[in-house]
C-alpha positions in Angstrom: -40.4 3.9 1.1 -38.0 1.1 0.1 -39.0 -2.4 1.3 -36.1 -4.1 -0.2 -33.6 -2.2 2.1 -31.5 -4.5 4.5 -30.3 -3.6 8.0 -26.8 -2.4 8.5 -24.6 -5.1 10.1 -21.2 -4.4 11.5 -19.0 -7.4 11.2 -15.8 -8.3 12.9 -12.5 -8.7 11.1 -10.2 -11.6 12.3 -6.7 -13.0 11.2 -8.0 -16.5 10.5 -7.6 -16.4 6.7 -4.5 -17.7 5.2 -2.4 -14.9 4.2 -1.6 -15.0 0.6 -2.0 -12.5 -2.3 -5.6 -13.4 -3.3 -6.7 -13.0 0.3 -5.1 -9.5 0.6 -7.0 -8.6 -2.5 -10.2 -10.2 -1.4 -12.1 -7.2 -0.1 -14.4 -5.6 -2.7 -12.9 -2.3 -3.9 -15.3 0.6 -3.7 -15.2 3.5 -6.4 -17.5 5.8 -8.0 -19.2 7.1 -4.8 -21.9 9.5 -5.6 -24.8 11.0 -3.8 -28.5 11.8 -5.3 -29.3 15.4 -6.2 -31.4 15.6 -2.9 -28.7 13.8 -0.7 -30.8 11.2 0.5 -29.2 8.5 -1.2 -25.8 7.3 -2.2 -24.4 4.8 -4.8 -21.1 3.1 -5.5 -19.5 0.3 -7.3 -17.8 -2.7 -5.7 -15.2 -4.7 -7.7 -15.4 -8.0 -5.8 -12.4 -10.2 -7.3 -13.2 -8.8 -10.8 -17.0 -9.0 -10.5 -18.2 -5.3 -10.7 -21.7 -4.4 -9.4 -23.5 -1.3 -8.2 -24.9 -0.8 -4.7 -27.2 1.7 -3.2 -27.8 3.0 0.3 -29.8 5.5 2.4 -28.0 8.7 3.6 -27.3 7.3 6.9 -25.8 4.2 5.4 -28.0 1.9 7.6 -29.9 0.3 4.5 -28.3 -1.0 1.4 -29.2 -3.0 -1.7 -27.2 -4.5 -4.5 -28.7 -2.9 -7.9 -26.8 -5.0 -10.5 -26.1 -8.8 -10.2 -23.2 -9.4 -12.7 -21.4 -12.7 -11.8 -18.2 -12.9 -13.9 -14.6 -11.7 -13.8 -15.3 -10.2 -17.4 -13.0 -7.1 -17.2 -16.0 -4.8 -18.1 -15.7 -1.6 -16.1 -18.6 0.2 -14.5 -18.3 4.0 -14.3 -20.3 7.3 -14.5 -22.8 6.4 -11.8 -25.5 8.9 -11.2 -29.0 9.0 -9.3 -32.1 10.5 -11.0 -33.6 13.5 -8.9 -36.6 11.2 -8.1 -34.3 8.8 -6.5 -35.9 5.9 -8.6 -33.2 5.3 -11.2 -29.5 4.8 -11.4 -27.8 5.5 -14.7 -24.2 3.9 -15.3 -21.9 3.0 -18.1 -20.6 -0.3 -18.5 -17.9 -1.6 -20.9 -14.4 -0.5 -22.0 -13.0 2.2 -24.4 -11.1 1.6 -27.6 -7.4 2.0 -28.5 -6.3 4.1 -31.3 -7.0 1.5 -33.8 -10.7 1.3 -32.6 -10.2 -1.9 -30.9 -12.2 -2.0 -27.6 -10.4 -3.4 -24.7 -11.3 -7.2 -24.2 -8.9 -9.2 -22.3 -11.5 -11.8 -21.2 -11.7 -12.4 -24.9 -15.5 -12.1 -24.8 -17.4 -12.9 -27.9 -20.1 -10.2 -27.3 -19.6 -6.3 -27.4 -17.4 -5.0 -24.8 -17.9 -1.3 -25.9 -18.9 1.4 -23.5 -22.8 1.8 -23.4 -25.1 3.6 -21.2 -27.6 1.7 -19.0 -30.5 2.6 -16.6 -31.6 0.5 -13.6 -34.7 0.7 -11.6 -33.8 0.9 -8.0 -37.1 -0.7 -6.9 -36.7 -3.6 -9.1 -34.3 -5.7 -11.2 -34.9 -4.1 -14.6 -32.0 -2.8 -16.5 -32.4 -0.9 -19.9 -29.5 -0.1 -22.4 -30.0 3.6 -23.7 -27.4 3.3 -26.3 -23.5 3.3 -26.9 -22.0 6.3 -25.0 -20.4 7.7 -22.0 -20.5 10.7 -19.5 -24.2 10.8 -18.6 -25.7 14.1 -17.4 -29.3 14.1 -16.0 -31.4 17.4 -16.3 -32.2 19.0 -13.0 -35.8 18.3 -13.7 -35.2 14.6 -14.1 -36.7 14.4 -17.5 -33.8 13.9 -19.7 -30.3 12.6 -19.9 -27.7 13.9 -22.2 -24.4 11.9 -23.0 -21.7 11.5 -25.5 -21.4 9.1 -28.3 -18.9 9.1 -31.0 -17.8 12.7 -29.8 -21.3 14.1 -30.3 -24.1 14.9 -27.8 -27.1 12.6 -27.6 -30.1 12.8 -25.6 -33.0 10.5 -24.3 -36.1 10.9 -22.3 -35.8 9.0 -19.1 -39.5 7.8 -19.7 -39.1 6.6 -23.3 -35.4 5.9 -23.2 -35.4 6.5 -27.1 -31.9 8.4 -27.8 -31.5 10.9 -30.5 -28.5 13.1 -31.6 -29.0 16.5 -30.2 -26.9 18.2 -33.1 -24.0 17.7 -35.2 -20.7 19.7 -34.6 -17.0 19.5 -35.5 -14.7 18.6 -32.8 -15.0 16.3 -29.8 -17.9 17.4 -27.6 -17.5 17.0 -23.9 -18.2 18.4 -20.3 -21.9 18.4 -20.5 -23.5 20.9 -17.9 -27.2 21.4 -17.8 -28.6 24.9 -16.8 -30.5 25.0 -13.4 -33.8 25.3 -15.3 -33.0 22.3 -17.6 -33.5 24.5 -20.8 -29.8 24.9 -21.8 -26.7 22.7 -21.9 -23.2 24.3 -21.7 -20.4 21.9 -23.2 -17.0 22.1 -24.5 -16.1 21.4 -28.1 -12.5 20.4 -28.3 -10.8 21.0 -31.7 -7.3 19.9 -30.6 -5.2 23.0 -30.5 -8.2 25.2 -29.4 -11.5 24.4 -27.6 -14.8 26.5 -27.4 -17.4 26.8 -24.6 -20.7 26.1 -26.3 -24.4 26.3 -25.5 -27.3 24.5 -26.7 -30.8 26.2 -26.2 -33.8 23.7 -26.2 -36.2 26.4 -26.8 -34.7 27.5 -29.9 -33.1 24.3 -30.9 -29.9 26.1 -31.7 -26.3 26.1 -30.5 -23.5 28.7 -30.5 -20.0 29.4 -29.2 -20.3 33.0 -27.9 -16.8 33.5 -26.8 -14.7 31.6 -29.3 -10.8 32.1 -29.3 -7.5 30.6 -30.2 -7.3 29.2 -26.7 -8.6 26.1 -24.9 -11.6 26.5 -22.8 -13.0 24.0 -20.4 -14.7 23.2 -17.2 -18.0 25.2 -17.6 -20.1 25.8 -14.5 -23.3 27.5 -14.1 -24.3 30.1 -11.6 -27.1 28.9 -9.4 -29.5 31.4 -10.8 -28.6 30.3 -14.3 -27.3 33.9 -15.4 -23.8 33.2 -15.8 -21.3 30.5 -17.0 -17.7 30.6 -15.6 -15.1 28.5 -17.4 -11.4 28.2 -17.6 -9.3 29.5 -20.5 -5.8 28.3 -21.2 -3.5 29.5 -23.7 -2.3 27.0 -26.5 1.2 26.1 -26.0 2.6 24.2 -29.1 6.0 23.0 -27.7 4.7 21.8 -24.3 5.7 18.2 -23.5 4.6 15.7 -20.9 6.9 14.3 -18.5 9.0 17.4 -18.2 9.0 20.1 -15.5 6.6 23.3 -16.0 6.9 25.4 -13.0 5.5 28.4 -15.2 3.6 28.9 -18.4 1.4 31.3 -20.2 -1.1 32.1 -17.5 -4.4 30.7 -17.5 -7.5 32.4 -16.7 -11.2 32.4 -15.5 -13.8 34.0 -17.8 -17.6 34.9 -17.0 -20.3 34.7 -19.6 -23.5 36.7 -19.5 -25.9 34.1 -20.8 -28.5 36.7 -21.9 -26.2 39.2 -23.5 -23.8 36.6 -24.8 -20.9 38.8 -23.6 -18.0 37.4 -21.8 -15.0 38.9 -20.1 -11.9 37.8 -18.0 -12.8 37.7 -14.3 -9.5 36.6 -12.9 -6.0 35.8 -14.4 -2.9 34.0 -12.9 0.0 35.9 -12.2 3.2 35.3 -13.9 5.6 32.7 -12.6 4.4 30.2 -9.7 0.8 29.1 -10.3 0.9 30.3 -14.0 0.4 26.7 -15.6 -2.8 25.1 -15.2 -2.6 21.7 -13.4 -5.4 19.3 -14.3 -4.3 16.6 -12.0 -5.0 18.7 -9.0 -7.8 18.7 -7.5 -8.8 15.4 -8.8 -12.3 16.4 -9.8 -14.7 16.5 -12.6 -14.8 20.3 -12.7 -12.2 22.8 -11.3 -14.7 25.6 -10.8 -17.5 25.8 -8.2 -20.2 28.5 -8.1 -21.6 29.3 -4.7 -25.0 30.5 -3.6 -23.4 34.0 -2.8 -22.1 34.6 -6.3 -18.5 33.5 -5.4 -16.5 31.2 -7.8 -14.4 28.7 -5.9 -11.2 27.8 -7.8 -7.9 26.0 -7.2 -4.5 27.9 -7.6 -0.8 27.1 -7.0 0.2 30.8 -6.6 1.8 30.1 -3.2 3.4 26.9 -4.3 0.6 24.6 -2.9 -2.8 23.6 -4.6 -5.2 25.8 -2.5 -8.7 26.8 -3.0 -9.8 30.6 -3.4 -12.9 32.5 -3.5 -13.4 35.0 -6.3 -16.1 37.7 -5.8 -17.8 38.2 -9.2 -19.0 41.7 -8.2 -15.6 43.2 -7.3 -13.0 40.7 -8.6 -11.6 40.2 -5.1 -10.1 36.9 -4.2 -9.6 35.2 -0.7 -7.4 32.1 0.2 -9.6 29.5 1.8 -7.4 26.6 2.5 -4.0 27.9 3.9 -1.1 25.7 5.2 1.5 23.4 3.6 -0.6 20.7 1.8 -2.6 20.3 -1.2 -6.4 20.0 -1.9 -7.3 16.9 -3.9 -11.0 16.5 -4.0 -13.7 19.1 -3.8 -17.5 19.0 -3.7 -20.0 21.7 -3.2 -22.8 21.2 -0.6 -26.5 20.7 -2.0 -27.3 24.4 -1.0 -23.9 25.6 -2.6 -23.1 27.5 0.5 -20.2 25.4 1.6 -17.3 23.4 0.1 -16.2 20.0 1.3 -12.7 18.9 0.3 -9.9 16.4 1.0 -6.4 17.4 1.6 -3.1 16.4 3.2 -2.7 19.9 4.9 -1.7 19.3 8.6 -0.9 15.6 7.9 1.3 15.5 4.7 1.3 11.7 4.4 -2.5 11.1 4.6 -5.8 12.6 3.6 -8.6 14.1 5.7 -11.8 15.9 5.1 -12.5 19.6 5.7 -15.5 21.9 5.3 -15.4 25.8 4.6 -17.7 28.4 3.4 -16.5 31.2 0.9 -16.3 33.7 3.9 -15.3 31.3 6.8 -12.3 29.2 8.1 -11.7 25.5 7.3 -13.3 23.0 9.9 -11.6 19.7 10.1 -14.2 16.8 9.9 -12.0 13.7 10.1 -8.5 13.0 11.5 -6.4 10.1 12.7 -4.1 7.5 11.4 -6.2 6.5 8.4 -7.1 8.3 5.2 -10.5 9.7 4.1 -11.2 10.5 0.5 -13.7 11.2 -2.3 -16.3 13.1 0.0 -19.9 13.0 -1.1 -22.3 15.6 0.4 -25.6 14.1 1.8 -28.7 15.8 3.2 -27.6 15.4 6.6 -24.0 14.3 6.5 -21.2 13.3 4.3 -20.0 10.1 2.9 -16.3 9.1 2.1 -14.1 6.4 0.9 -11.8 5.5 4.1 -9.0 3.1 4.9 -6.3 2.5 7.4 -2.9 0.6 7.3 -4.9 -2.4 8.1 -8.6 -2.0 6.9 -9.0 -1.9 3.1 -10.8 1.1 1.5 -14.6 1.1 2.3 -17.5 3.4 1.9 -18.3 5.1 5.4 -20.5 7.9 6.8 -18.9 10.6 8.9 -20.7 10.8 12.2 -21.3 14.0 14.1 -18.6 13.3 16.6 -16.1 12.7 13.6 -16.0 8.9 13.8 -16.6 6.8 10.7 -19.3 4.2 10.3 -18.9 1.7 7.5 -21.6 1.2 4.9 -22.5 -2.3 3.8 -20.2 -3.7 6.5 -21.7 -7.1 6.0 -20.1 -7.3 2.5 -16.7 -7.0 4.0 -14.9 -10.4 4.2 -15.0 -11.3 8.0 -12.0 -13.5 7.8 -9.8 -10.7 6.1 -6.4 -11.0 7.7 -6.2 -7.4 9.2 -4.3 -8.4 12.3 -1.7 -10.1 10.2 -0.7 -6.7 8.5 2.0 -4.3 9.6 1.8 -0.5 10.2 4.3 1.1 7.9 6.6 4.0 9.3 6.6 7.3 7.5 10.4 8.0 7.1 12.5 10.3 5.0 16.0 9.8 3.4 18.5 12.0 1.5 18.8 11.4 -2.1 22.2 11.2 -3.9 22.0 15.1 -4.8 20.9 16.0 -1.4 17.1 16.3 -1.6 14.9 15.0 1.1 12.7 12.1 0.1 9.6 10.7 1.9 8.8 6.9 2.0 6.9 4.2 3.8 8.8 1.4 5.4 7.2 -1.8 6.0 9.1 -3.8 8.7 8.3 -7.7 9.1 6.6 -8.6 12.4 8.8 -10.1 15.2 12.0 -8.5 13.7 15.0 -10.0 15.9 18.0 -8.1 16.9 21.0 -8.3 14.6 18.9 -10.2 11.9 19.4 -9.1 8.3 16.4 -9.3 6.0 16.2 -9.1 2.2 14.8 -5.6 1.1 12.6 -4.4 -1.5 11.9 -0.9 -3.0 8.5 -0.1 -4.7 8.2 3.0 -7.0 4.6 4.0 -7.8 3.5 5.0 -11.4 2.2 8.3 -12.7 4.5 10.0 -11.7 1.7 12.3 -10.4 0.9 10.0 -7.5 1.7 9.8 -3.7 1.7 6.4 -1.9 0.2 6.5 1.7 0.6 4.6 5.0 -2.7 2.9 4.3 -4.6 1.3 1.6 -4.6 3.4 -1.3 -7.7 5.1 -2.8 -6.8 4.2 -6.4 -7.1 0.5 -7.2 -3.8 0.2 -8.9 -1.9 1.3 -5.9 -4.3 -0.2 -3.4 -3.2 -3.6 -5.0 0.5 -2.5 -4.9 0.1 -1.7 -1.1 -1.3 -5.1 -0.6 1.5 -6.7 -2.4 4.1 -4.7 -0.3 2.2 -6.1 2.8 2.6 -9.5 1.4 6.4 -9.1 0.9 6.6 -7.9 4.4 4.8 -10.9 5.7 7.3 -13.2 4.1 10.2 -11.3 5.9 11.2 -8.6 3.5 11.9 -4.9 4.5 9.8 -2.9 2.0 10.4 0.6 1.2 7.7 2.4 -0.8 9.3 5.8 -2.3 7.5 9.0 -2.8 10.2 10.2 -5.3 10.3 13.7 -6.8 7.8 14.5 -9.5 5.0 13.0 -7.3 2.0 14.9 -5.8 1.5 15.9 -2.1 4.6 18.0 -1.5 3.9 21.1 -3.4 4.8 22.7 -6.9 8.4 22.6 -6.8 8.6 18.9 -5.8 6.1 17.9 -8.4 7.8 19.9 -11.1 11.2 18.9 -9.9 14.1 20.3 -11.8 15.5 18.0 -14.8 12.9 15.3 -14.1 11.6 12.7 -16.5 12.4 13.1 -20.2 14.5 16.3 -19.3 17.2 14.7 -17.2 15.8 11.8 -14.9 16.8 13.5 -11.8 14.4 11.1 -10.0 17.0 8.4 -10.6 19.0 10.1 -7.7 16.1 9.2 -5.4 16.2 5.4 -6.6 19.9 5.1 -5.9 19.5 7.1 -2.6 17.0 4.7 -1.6 19.2 1.9 -2.3 22.0 3.4 -0.3 19.7 4.0 2.7 18.7 0.5 2.8 22.1 -0.8 2.6 23.1 1.4 5.4 20.4 -0.2 7.8 21.8 -2.9 10.1 18.7 -4.9 9.7 19.1 -5.2 5.8 21.1 -7.7 3.8 22.9 -5.2 1.5 23.3 -7.9 -1.1 19.7 -8.5 -1.4 18.0 -5.4 -2.4 15.3 -5.6 -5.2 13.4 -3.2 -7.1 9.7 -3.3 -8.4 7.2 -0.8 -9.8 4.7 -0.3 -12.7 4.5 2.3 -15.5 6.8 5.3 -14.1 7.7 2.9 -11.4 8.7 0.3 -14.1 10.8 3.2 -15.7 12.6 3.7 -12.4 13.1 0.0 -11.8 14.7 -0.3 -15.2 16.9 2.9 -14.6 17.9 1.6 -11.2 19.0 -1.9 -12.7 20.8 -0.1 -15.5 22.8 2.3 -13.6 23.2 0.5 -10.2 23.3 -3.3 -10.8 25.8 -3.3 -8.0 23.4 -2.1 -5.7 20.0 -3.9 -6.8 20.3 -7.7 -7.2 17.0 -8.0 -9.3 13.9 -6.2 -10.4 10.2 -6.6 -11.6 9.6 -3.9 -14.5 5.8 -3.9 -15.2 5.1 -1.9 -18.3 7.8 0.5 -17.7 9.1 3.3 -20.1 12.5 2.6 -21.5 12.9 5.2 -24.2 11.1 8.6 -23.8 11.4 9.3 -27.6 9.1 6.4 -28.2 6.8 7.1 -25.3 6.1 10.7 -25.6 4.1 10.4 -28.8 1.6 8.5 -26.8 0.6 11.6 -24.9 2.0 14.4 -27.4 1.3 13.3 -30.9 2.9 16.2 -32.3 6.4 15.2 -30.8 8.9 14.4 -33.6 12.5 13.6 -32.4 13.9 14.2 -35.9 12.6 17.9 -35.7 13.6 18.3 -31.9 17.0 17.0 -32.1 18.6 18.5 -28.9 15.7 17.6 -26.8 15.5 14.1 -28.3 19.3 13.5 -27.3 18.5 14.6 -23.7 15.4 12.5 -23.6 17.4 9.4 -24.9 20.0 10.1 -22.0 17.1 10.2 -19.5 16.1 6.6 -20.6 17.1 3.3 -19.2 17.7 2.1 -22.8 20.7 4.4 -23.0 22.4 2.6 -20.1 21.7 -1.1 -21.1 25.8 -1.7 -21.2 26.0 -1.5 -17.4 22.7 -3.4 -16.8 23.7 -6.9 -15.3 20.9 -7.8 -12.8 18.2 -10.2 -13.7 14.7 -8.7 -14.5 11.0 -9.8 -15.0 9.3 -7.9 -17.5 5.4 -7.8 -17.4 3.1 -6.1 -20.0 -0.2 -6.4 -21.5 -0.1 -6.2 -25.2 -3.0 -3.6 -25.5 -1.5 -1.1 -23.2 -2.6 2.5 -24.3 -0.5 4.3 -21.8 3.0 2.5 -22.4 3.2 1.0 -25.9 4.1 -2.8 -25.7 7.0 -2.0 -27.9 8.8 -0.4 -25.0 9.2 -3.9 -23.4 9.9 -5.4 -26.8 12.8 -3.2 -27.6 14.2 -3.3 -24.0 14.1 -7.3 -24.1 16.1 -7.1 -27.5 18.8 -4.9 -26.0 19.3 -7.2 -23.0 19.5 -10.1 -25.3 22.2 -8.6 -27.1 24.2 -8.0 -23.8 23.3 -11.6 -22.5 21.4 -10.2 -19.4 19.1 -12.7 -18.1 15.2 -11.7 -18.1 12.0 -13.6 -17.9 8.8 -12.3 -19.3 5.0 -12.4 -18.6 2.9 -11.2 -21.3 -0.9 -10.8 -20.9 -2.5 -10.8 -24.3 -5.1 -8.2 -24.7 -4.8 -6.5 -21.2 -4.4 -2.9 -20.9 -2.3 -0.7 -18.7 -4.5 -0.9 -15.6 -5.3 -4.6 -15.7 -9.0 -5.1 -16.2 -9.1 -8.9 -15.0 -8.7 -9.8 -11.4 -7.1 -13.1 -12.6 -4.5 -10.9 -14.3 -3.5 -9.1 -11.1 -3.0 -12.5 -9.3 -1.0 -13.7 -12.0 1.0 -10.6 -12.1 1.6 -10.5 -8.4 2.4 -14.1 -7.8 4.9 -13.8 -10.6 6.4 -10.8 -9.1 6.8 -12.5 -5.7 8.2 -15.7 -7.2 10.8 -14.1 -9.4 12.2 -11.8 -6.7 12.1 -14.4 -4.0 13.8 -17.0 -6.3 16.6 -14.4 -7.4 17.2 -13.3 -3.7 18.1 -16.7 -2.5 
């Protein structure tokens, strides 16, 4: 059918390239892996040194084609990929979102619009059409229309004429567009801030309604395969809930079921009190958290046993069944094309990694992949499953799971055949004891050819989030993929590197993630920071006077905290867009937070911040921050630098004009990482 398709070519990987930071980041980073509705094709985006393009392949991965041909490191993201039902077009969004002042992210200083817009590309040709400004495209099952969001409203366009028009006008922020199986209706969410409705637009009557409006927050609507029902999640509004504080329980969330014909809805299931009562939107990391099966079961996630597991809910009798037993968490979920099985990614049985499993609503889990690598983001195809996979020495790459469980890379000829894989070390998975007695996991990177009685400088890395887990392989998120590469570079230069999975991260269960007194409510993770330093200082292969810290975002927060509270342990650090005062950071994620009105909490939040301990900070630090950061205000670094100046503490700075939190330009990453290595290497001599 497609004459353009190229034969699959497996290329070798050598260690001939010079080992430097740019080389370690040279492999194209894949994201946005999606399958066609019929499962015959898959698509993804490659970020090749900042040049982002879309690729397309047959279901067996043996034939591929590059769809777009952008050539610049321009900082324009490509997201929201989807293939039309006739397999002839790919829709995607290109561009960046705006900050609270309405300024679109544009670190490349482009003199053309960088705003997010929806495009459609013909697979058989090189024609790309702009549909309009907008995001989140949803293609109708019959393939005739696409709905999308623009300025918080729902727009629609025929895939023949590509002429967009606003579907209707509504208050609130419209989102989560879900077509009915017959393409005659769209379910959506209308978010009003402190409450949100599930809505339905009817193309026959050209009307919309909110049949089950309440004072709560409704989200994640999903249609039953026959179109008779819509299930959705309902979460009670909690006015005083604040981010970066432990929430082990809450007002219980529930699942509701709407009869589309009668407009009547009822509660189908409700979380119990205590463990699992708080809804967690970080896990599983999927677009929707409900899945309707062909046998009228609703698959949903719950932490009622302390782990994020999947359960099957029978809509006829209300009975539930645990589908994914074991210590570990489900992170990705995808329904099969026939909706008779669920494919998911989990660390059950291998707590430090990710593997792929398959299950039906009435069966037992079947492990599809295993080994020392990780497999992530499963995509169900007509006759198989595609994933993103990596190992300690092989960067993330799209692959097809073979019937024997092996993995076959897709578009392997695009992988740089001089990537220095053989020069990389395989990190050890270890644990150490925090200063308050908690066991903490980490990965330890030891330099090659370590000699007996030889002492090395050491480095501790803290991830961001804090809802993250570092793995003993190239990470599936680009921010941490890059961090893993830099840790490998430090190891190649003779450093012993420790990547710490501190408390409040994912992967180790509810109580670890919602650790007591963490974050703005006590900073208990600082015990893990100091414990990591003491662990390294106790090793005979570490020079105890040369231990450095580095990390970004939440990792920058812990780097700053380590330097502020334990300059006697840590010789220096690199703090990349770190939080320094919770009272000025929390309003970024909780607009209603006012320290003046919550004096007791504000006092604790300040005491849980590095700025409160500036008097004991003596070690030198490099501050790095983009001044269009939407996650951590640039002022966090401005203020901390001011406090250190007052105390005559040495610091250096690297400011990236117009860059955001997750740096958009490849050249920004190179500048940041080269500066990080150079600063630490200089201060450790």
